[in-house]
VOPAGU-2260 file (C-alpha; in pm, 1 decimal, decimal comma):
REM VOPAGU-2260
SITE   aa  ch    i         X         Y         Z
SITE  UNK   A    0    6892,1    9168,7   17801,2
SITE  UNK   A    1    6637,1    9449,9   17784,8
SITE  UNK   A    2    6284,8    9397,5   17650,5
SITE  UNK   A    3    6051,8    9685,2   17571,7
SITE  UNK   A    4    5694,8    9567,8   17617,2
SITE  UNK   A    5    5346,9    9710,8   17631,5
SITE  UNK   A    6    5012,6    9757,1   17463,6
SITE  UNK   A    7    4762,7   10011,8   17339,2
SITE  UNK   A    8    4391,9    9929,1   17358,6
SITE  UNK   A    9    4106,3   10157,3   17257,7
SITE  UNK   A   10    3750,7   10073,3   17356,4
SITE  UNK   A   11    3419,1   10246,3   17300,7
SITE  UNK   A   12    3129,8   10230,2   17547,0
SITE  UNK   A   13    2768,4   10340,3   17487,5
SITE  UNK   A   14    2725,6   10379,4   17864,7
SITE  UNK   A   15    2955,1   10385,5   18169,3
SITE  UNK   A   16    3069,8   10034,2   18256,6
SITE  UNK   A   17    3273,1    9871,9   18533,7
SITE  UNK   A   18    3576,8    9678,6   18411,4
SITE  UNK   A   19    3839,2    9458,4   18574,0
SITE  UNK   A   20    4166,7    9470,0   18380,4
SITE  UNK   A   21    4425,1    9190,1   18399,7
SITE  UNK   A   22    4682,2    9396,1   18211,7
SITE  UNK   A   23    4972,8    9429,4   18455,5
SITE  UNK   A   24    5275,6    9205,7   18503,5
SITE  UNK   A   25    5266,0    8929,7   18763,7
SITE  UNK   A   26    5472,6    9008,9   19076,2
SITE  UNK   A   27    5600,3    8651,4   19126,7
SITE  UNK   A   28    5942,9    8625,9   18966,4
SITE  UNK   A   29    5900,1    8968,4   18809,1
SITE  UNK   A   30    6217,9    9103,9   18644,3
SITE  UNK   A   31    6341,9    9458,5   18715,3
SITE  UNK   A   32    6110,8    9695,4   18525,8
SITE  UNK   A   33    6159,0   10058,7   18426,8
SITE  UNK   A   34    5858,8   10275,8   18347,7
SITE  UNK   A   35    5506,3   10311,1   18479,3
SITE  UNK   A   36    5411,7    9946,3   18521,6
SITE  UNK   A   37    5039,4    9992,9   18565,9
SITE  UNK   A   38    4747,6   10054,9   18332,5
SITE  UNK   A   39    4739,0   10409,9   18195,3
SITE  UNK   A   40    4383,9   10532,3   18127,4
SITE  UNK   A   41    4294,2   10825,8   17899,9
SITE  UNK   A   42    4086,2   11024,6   17964,4
SITE  UNK   A   43    4179,9   10987,6   18329,5
SITE  UNK   A   44    3944,9   10798,3   18558,5
SITE  UNK   A   45    4018,9   10679,2   18913,5
SITE  UNK   A   46    4174,2   10331,8   18924,0
SITE  UNK   A   47    4160,0   10084,6   19209,4
SITE  UNK   A   48    4400,4    9794,0   19242,5
SITE  UNK   A   49    4376,8    9453,6   19406,5
SITE  UNK   A   50    4554,0    9117,9   19394,8
SITE  UNK   A   51    4337,7    8815,1   19317,2
SITE  UNK   A   52    4365,3    8460,8   19455,0
SITE  UNK   A   53    4632,2    8371,2   19197,2
SITE  UNK   A   54    4852,1    8671,1   19277,6
SITE  UNK   A   55    4750,6    8863,5   18965,5
SITE  UNK   A   56    4742,4    9242,6   18978,5
SITE  UNK   A   57    4394,4    9355,0   18876,2
SITE  UNK   A   58    4286,3    9711,3   18796,5
SITE  UNK   A   59    3924,2    9814,6   18851,7
SITE  UNK   A   60    3792,0   10116,9   18661,6
SITE  UNK   A   61    3458,5   10265,6   18561,3
SITE  UNK   A   62    3492,9   10342,8   18191,7
SITE  UNK   A   63    3291,2   10647,6   18082,2
SITE  UNK   A   64    3068,4   10677,6   17778,2
SITE  UNK   A   65    3267,1   10725,8   17458,7
SITE  UNK   A   66    3621,1   10627,2   17368,3
SITE  UNK   A   67    3880,0   10524,9   17627,5
SITE  UNK   A   68    4246,5   10446,0   17568,8
SITE  UNK   A   69    4438,1   10196,7   17781,7
SITE  UNK   A   70    4813,5   10164,6   17746,7
SITE  UNK   A   71    5137,5   10056,5   17908,5
SITE  UNK   A   72    5498,4   10092,7   17790,5
SITE  UNK   A   73    5790,2    9961,7   17998,8
SITE  UNK   A   74    6133,3    9802,3   17979,4
SITE  UNK   A   75    6216,2    9476,9   18159,0
SITE  UNK   A   76    6568,5    9352,9   18227,2
SITE  UNK   A   77    6556,8    8975,0   18177,2
SITE  UNK   A   78    6834,9    8719,3   18213,3
SITE  UNK   A   79    6843,5    8641,4   17841,1
SITE  UNK   A   80    6828,0    8267,3   17900,5
SITE  UNK   A   81    6578,4    8035,9   17728,6
SITE  UNK   A   82    6311,4    7850,9   17924,2
SITE  UNK   A   83    6486,4    7589,9   18141,6
SITE  UNK   A   84    6489,8    7226,0   18034,1
SITE  UNK   A   85    6529,4    6982,3   18324,8
SITE  UNK   A   86    6483,1    6623,9   18200,5
SITE  UNK   A   87    6530,1    6473,7   18548,5
SITE  UNK   A   88    6254,1    6682,1   18711,8
SITE  UNK   A   89    6033,2    6423,6   18878,1
SITE  UNK   A   90    5659,2    6383,4   18912,2
SITE  UNK   A   91    5553,4    6376,6   19276,9
SITE  UNK   A   92    5288,1    6140,3   19403,6
SITE  UNK   A   93    4958,5    6320,4   19461,9
SITE  UNK   A   94    4984,0    6257,1   19836,3
SITE  UNK   A   95    5320,5    6435,3   19845,7
SITE  UNK   A   96    5215,9    6748,5   19656,0
SITE  UNK   A   97    5206,7    7084,0   19837,4
SITE  UNK   A   98    4855,7    7192,2   19930,3
SITE  UNK   A   99    4869,6    7502,4   19711,6
SITE  UNK   A  100    4921,9    7292,7   19396,7
SITE  UNK   A  101    4620,1    7065,6   19443,6
SITE  UNK   A  102    4366,4    7300,4   19283,6
SITE  UNK   A  103    4566,2    7268,8   18962,2
SITE  UNK   A  104    4485,4    6897,1   18943,4
SITE  UNK   A  105    4111,2    6956,5   18909,6
SITE  UNK   A  106    3896,5    7019,4   18601,6
SITE  UNK   A  107    3813,6    7384,7   18538,6
SITE  UNK   A  108    3598,1    7592,7   18303,7
SITE  UNK   A  109    3810,2    7542,3   17990,0
SITE  UNK   A  110    4034,2    7258,9   18107,0
SITE  UNK   A  111    3781,2    6975,4   18124,5
SITE  UNK   A  112    4040,9    6714,2   18210,7
SITE  UNK   A  113    3774,7    6469,3   18330,6
SITE  UNK   A  114    3659,1    6429,8   17969,5
SITE  UNK   A  115    4014,7    6355,0   17854,8
SITE  UNK   A  116    4117,1    6112,3   18130,0
SITE  UNK   A  117    4093,3    5792,8   17925,6
SITE  UNK   A  118    4258,2    5955,8   17624,2
SITE  UNK   A  119    4546,6    6083,1   17836,2
SITE  UNK   A  120    4619,3    5750,4   18002,1
SITE  UNK   A  121    4594,7    5556,4   17677,4
SITE  UNK   A  122    4845,2    5790,0   17511,1
SITE  UNK   A  123    5087,9    5871,5   17791,9
SITE  UNK   A  124    5035,5    5611,4   18064,6
SITE  UNK   A  125    5304,1    5372,9   17939,2
SITE  UNK   A  126    5563,8    5642,1   17877,8
SITE  UNK   A  127    5809,7    5816,1   18109,4
SITE  UNK   A  128    5689,2    6012,3   18409,4
SITE  UNK   A  129    5796,4    6359,3   18514,7
SITE  UNK   A  130    5950,9    6592,1   18260,5
SITE  UNK   A  131    5939,6    6335,9   17983,0
SITE  UNK   A  132    5564,7    6292,9   18025,3
SITE  UNK   A  133    5491,4    6666,8   18011,7
SITE  UNK   A  134    5715,7    6704,6   17708,2
SITE  UNK   A  135    5536,6    6415,1   17538,5
SITE  UNK   A  136    5207,4    6594,9   17602,9
SITE  UNK   A  137    5349,5    6915,2   17452,2
SITE  UNK   A  138    5472,7    6725,1   17147,8
SITE  UNK   A  139    5130,0    6571,7   17098,0
SITE  UNK   A  140    4935,8    6897,7   17136,5
SITE  UNK   A  141    5178,7    7085,7   16913,4
SITE  UNK   A  142    5127,8    6834,5   16632,9
SITE  UNK   A  143    4758,0    6765,7   16695,3
SITE  UNK   A  144    4630,9    7125,2   16675,7
SITE  UNK   A  145    4645,2    7366,1   16382,3
SITE  UNK   A  146    4691,1    7728,5   16487,7
SITE  UNK   A  147    4477,9    8009,3   16344,7
SITE  UNK   A  148    4296,1    8316,0   16477,7
SITE  UNK   A  149    3990,6    8208,4   16280,1
SITE  UNK   A  150    3969,0    7899,4   16502,2
SITE  UNK   A  151    3933,5    8092,3   16828,5
SITE  UNK   A  152    3610,3    8133,5   17020,9
SITE  UNK   A  153    3551,9    8239,2   17378,5
SITE  UNK   A  154    3362,7    7924,0   17482,9
SITE  UNK   A  155    3603,3    7663,4   17343,0
SITE  UNK   A  156    3710,8    7393,2   17587,6
SITE  UNK   A  157    4008,7    7158,9   17581,3
SITE  UNK   A  158    3797,2    6858,6   17487,5
SITE  UNK   A  159    3649,0    7054,8   17197,0
SITE  UNK   A  160    3999,8    7150,9   17083,6
SITE  UNK   A  161    4096,3    6785,7   17092,6
SITE  UNK   A  162    3807,3    6691,3   16865,0
SITE  UNK   A  163    3828,6    6993,2   16631,7
SITE  UNK   A  164    4211,3    6983,5   16610,4
SITE  UNK   A  165    4231,5    7363,9   16582,9
SITE  UNK   A  166    4285,4    7659,0   16812,2
SITE  UNK   A  167    4471,7    7970,2   16918,4
SITE  UNK   A  168    4755,5    7979,0   17171,7
SITE  UNK   A  169    4524,5    7960,3   17471,0
SITE  UNK   A  170    4366,5    7644,3   17325,8
SITE  UNK   A  171    4708,9    7481,2   17296,6
SITE  UNK   A  172    4765,2    7565,4   17663,6
SITE  UNK   A  173    4421,0    7444,4   17773,3
SITE  UNK   A  174    4458,3    7107,5   17602,5
SITE  UNK   A  175    4808,4    7050,0   17741,1
SITE  UNK   A  176    4697,2    7153,2   18091,0
SITE  UNK   A  177    4401,0    6915,8   18075,4
SITE  UNK   A  178    4615,0    6621,1   17968,7
SITE  UNK   A  179    4866,7    6695,3   18245,5
SITE  UNK   A  180    4592,3    6712,7   18507,8
SITE  UNK   A  181    4445,0    6387,6   18381,5
SITE  UNK   A  182    4790,2    6234,8   18444,9
SITE  UNK   A  183    4799,0    6376,2   18802,6
SITE  UNK   A  184    5046,0    6652,3   18718,5
SITE  UNK   A  185    4950,5    6997,9   18853,6
SITE  UNK   A  186    4933,4    7243,0   18564,1
SITE  UNK   A  187    4830,2    7608,1   18553,5
SITE  UNK   A  188    4758,4    7860,4   18280,0
SITE  UNK   A  189    4988,8    8155,8   18214,6
SITE  UNK   A  190    4975,8    8445,9   17972,8
SITE  UNK   A  191    5193,2    8742,7   17892,1
SITE  UNK   A  192    5448,9    8877,1   17649,7
SITE  UNK   A  193    5683,2    8684,0   17424,5
SITE  UNK   A  194    5827,2    8843,4   17115,8
SITE  UNK   A  195    6067,9    8725,4   16848,9
SITE  UNK   A  196    6373,0    8745,7   17075,3
SITE  UNK   A  197    6631,9    8492,2   16963,1
SITE  UNK   A  198    6434,4    8372,4   16660,0
SITE  UNK   A  199    6360,6    8497,8   16310,0
SITE  UNK   A  200    6088,9    8768,5   16314,6
SITE  UNK   A  201    5745,7    8626,2   16240,6
SITE  UNK   A  202    5632,0    8943,1   16065,7
SITE  UNK   A  203    5285,4    8921,3   16223,4
SITE  UNK   A  204    5119,3    9181,2   16448,5
SITE  UNK   A  205    5193,5    9132,7   16816,8
SITE  UNK   A  206    4953,2    8975,0   17062,5
SITE  UNK   A  207    4954,6    8848,2   17416,6
SITE  UNK   A  208    5055,7    8482,7   17428,1
SITE  UNK   A  209    4943,8    8190,1   17642,7
SITE  UNK   A  210    5147,6    7897,8   17772,5
SITE  UNK   A  211    5135,3    7680,6   18084,5
SITE  UNK   A  212    5337,3    7579,8   18387,0
SITE  UNK   A  213    5368,1    7227,0   18525,6
SITE  UNK   A  214    5470,7    7138,8   18880,1
SITE  UNK   A  215    5766,7    6901,5   18865,4
SITE  UNK   A  216    6065,2    6844,0   19088,7
SITE  UNK   A  217    5930,1    7068,2   19362,0
SITE  UNK   A  218    5875,2    7381,8   19151,2
SITE  UNK   A  219    5685,6    7525,5   18855,2
SITE  UNK   A  220    5836,8    7500,5   18506,3
SITE  UNK   A  221    5732,3    7675,4   18186,0
SITE  UNK   A  222    5605,9    7470,7   17890,8
SITE  UNK   A  223    5469,6    7599,8   17561,8
SITE  UNK   A  224    5271,4    7358,4   17345,4
SITE  UNK   A  225    5211,7    7627,1   17082,1
SITE  UNK   A  226    5579,1    7684,0   16994,9
SITE  UNK   A  227    5716,0    7369,6   17165,1
SITE  UNK   A  228    6067,5    7502,7   17201,1
SITE  UNK   A  229    6243,8    7696,9   17478,3
SITE  UNK   A  230    6196,4    8070,4   17425,1
SITE  UNK   A  231    6378,7    8374,8   17557,6
SITE  UNK   A  232    6232,5    8687,0   17715,0
SITE  UNK   A  233    5895,0    8574,1   17849,1
SITE  UNK   A  234    5723,4    8827,1   18075,2
SITE  UNK   A  235    5433,0    8684,7   18275,9
SITE  UNK   A  236    5117,6    8892,3   18316,0
SITE  UNK   A  237    4874,0    8647,3   18472,4
SITE  UNK   A  238    4834,2    8295,2   18605,8
SITE  UNK   A  239    4524,1    8091,7   18684,9
SITE  UNK   A  240    4333,6    7766,5   18647,2
SITE  UNK   A  241    4258,9    7860,6   18286,7
SITE  UNK   A  242    4172,3    8165,5   18077,4
SITE  UNK   A  243    3844,9    8219,9   18263,4
SITE  UNK   A  244    4042,1    8346,3   18564,4
SITE  UNK   A  245    4257,8    8587,9   18370,1
SITE  UNK   A  246    4048,4    8759,9   18105,6
SITE  UNK   A  247    4228,4    9061,9   17965,3
SITE  UNK   A  248    3912,6    9267,1   18020,0
SITE  UNK   A  249    3620,3    9157,1   18235,4
SITE  UNK   A  250    3334,5    9392,4   18150,3
SITE  UNK   A  251    3003,3    9435,1   18330,7
SITE  UNK   A  252    2841,4    9603,0   18032,2
SITE  UNK   A  253    2870,8    9650,4   17656,8
SITE  UNK   A  254    3180,6    9784,2   17483,3
SITE  UNK   A  255    3353,4    9764,7   17146,9
SITE  UNK   A  256    3722,6    9698,9   17093,0
SITE  UNK   A  257    3839,7    9942,7   16823,9
SITE  UNK   A  258    4220,1    9917,4   16854,6
SITE  UNK   A  259    4443,2    9646,0   16996,7
SITE  UNK   A  260    4819,5    9629,6   16956,0
SITE  UNK   A  261    5099,4    9472,1   17158,1
SITE  UNK   A  262    5476,9    9510,0   17135,1
SITE  UNK   A  263    5760,3    9299,1   17274,0
SITE  UNK   A  264    6101,0    9390,1   17135,3
SITE  UNK   A  265    6461,6    9365,5   17244,4
SITE  UNK   A  266    6639,4    9699,8   17280,1
SITE  UNK   A  267    6998,3    9790,5   17356,1
SITE  UNK   A  268    7126,4    9868,1   17703,6
SITE  UNK   A  269    7184,4   10229,3   17602,2
SITE  UNK   A  270    6825,9   10279,4   17493,1
SITE  UNK   A  271    6701,5   10115,4   17810,3
SITE  UNK   A  272    6920,9   10336,4   18027,7
SITE  UNK   A  273    6795,7   10646,8   17846,8
SITE  UNK   A  274    6431,3   10568,5   17926,3
SITE  UNK   A  275    6292,8   10825,2   18172,9
SITE  UNK   A  276    6112,3   10689,1   18477,6
SITE  UNK   A  277    5793,7   10833,3   18331,9
SITE  UNK   A  278    5843,3   10634,9   18012,2
SITE  UNK   A  279    5944,3   10707,4   17653,8
SITE  UNK   A  280    5801,0   11016,0   17486,3
SITE  UNK   A  281    5597,9   10809,2   17239,6
SITE  UNK   A  282    5478,6   10454,3   17193,7
SITE  UNK   A  283    5647,6   10228,1   16937,4
SITE  UNK   A  284    5498,9   10195,9   16591,2
SITE  UNK   A  285    5371,0    9841,3   16641,7
SITE  UNK   A  286    5106,9    9722,5   16393,3
SITE  UNK   A  287    4759,5    9647,4   16531,0
SITE  UNK   A  288    4621,0    9298,4   16547,0
SITE  UNK   A  289    4355,9    9324,3   16278,8
SITE  UNK   A  290    4154,5    9012,6   16369,7
SITE  UNK   A  291    3879,2    9048,3   16627,3
SITE  UNK   A  292    3855,4    8669,1   16662,5
SITE  UNK   A  293    4169,5    8587,3   16855,8
SITE  UNK   A  294    3994,9    8361,5   17102,1
SITE  UNK   A  295    4083,0    8581,5   17399,1
SITE  UNK   A  296    3822,3    8654,1   17662,0
SITE  UNK   A  297    3782,1    9029,9   17629,0
């Protein structure tokens, strides 16, 4: 299966400003990709690349005064299978967990699991462990929160989501992560592309999506409390403790977002094979996301 994915972002700056961009795909488990899989900047400015502590590819640029366009347009060859479901994946005792997973047990900026400890154990302590427990958490979050861009704000924590019962996709992920951590299950934040592959088109403008990964049975598995069903064609951009580690744009000065659009669409093998290494001649006609209150850190 071939997925065409990318974005176009236009920003305006009153003065030159340093920015860190978390807008590339994550190298861990990355599918074969055709096209220029790094941030394109117009007008051209020098870009510097580094990999952060979570393995994310970060681009550092100094954006000049005026309008700057950021874009990416690629094709990924994915396996076409939905997210795996493994009901017998077990929950390891904390003492048996690999060292690298332990940081994902702790409270973080948006995943204030310490404030949800009693709530988590009262709701999920008597139920099954392992996969069944994480799925029960997803079921709860999916039904507890109402989705809407108008409910997003950049300072919203998991405990606030729990009380307010509203949020955007990252809030669904933050609350589920926090409840997992409270139950001693390592959980980490993930964000990237997921379109309407395999489901009826939603008819809404595209956006980056957030989900989470839980460590069960000796590996990381994908869970999505927002949609709460296995999905096909996910492409991971970033991973971290929570959204504070993986802001789309980290800016050290003022700027205004004037255009933001994302596309994730299945294309035929013939169209994918015809894509030049330099990319298609033009970007797809994807509608912009009109709301500026999506709850992303930008």
